[in-house]
C-alpha positions, 0 to 999 in steps of 0.5 A: 167524462167519458163512459164505457159505452162512449168508448165502446162507441168510438172503437166500433165507429173507428173499427167500422171505418177501417174495415170499410176502407181498401187498405190492408195495412193501417198506420197507427197515426191514422187510427189516432187521427180517427179517435182524436177526431170522435173524442174532439166531438164528445169530450174536449178534456179527454181529446186534450188528454189523448192528444197530449200523448198521441201528438207527444206534446214536448212542452207547455207551448204545444199544449196551449197551441192545441187548447187555442185551437179548441177554443176557437172552434166554440 
């Protein structure tokens, strides 16, 4: 389970990475990808929950596909 300090750390890391770049405008997709990348390393359940909303899973097959990718990386 994610702790408040984990969430703050993710926010801080993503913010630093985005500020360090040269873009003046950042797409929400990019932010979601950066958050997802960090969640995947930290908490796989939180990652799946986030991904189900961020990637807009429309059916069980989408969810199952993401789970399979996650389990292959073990």
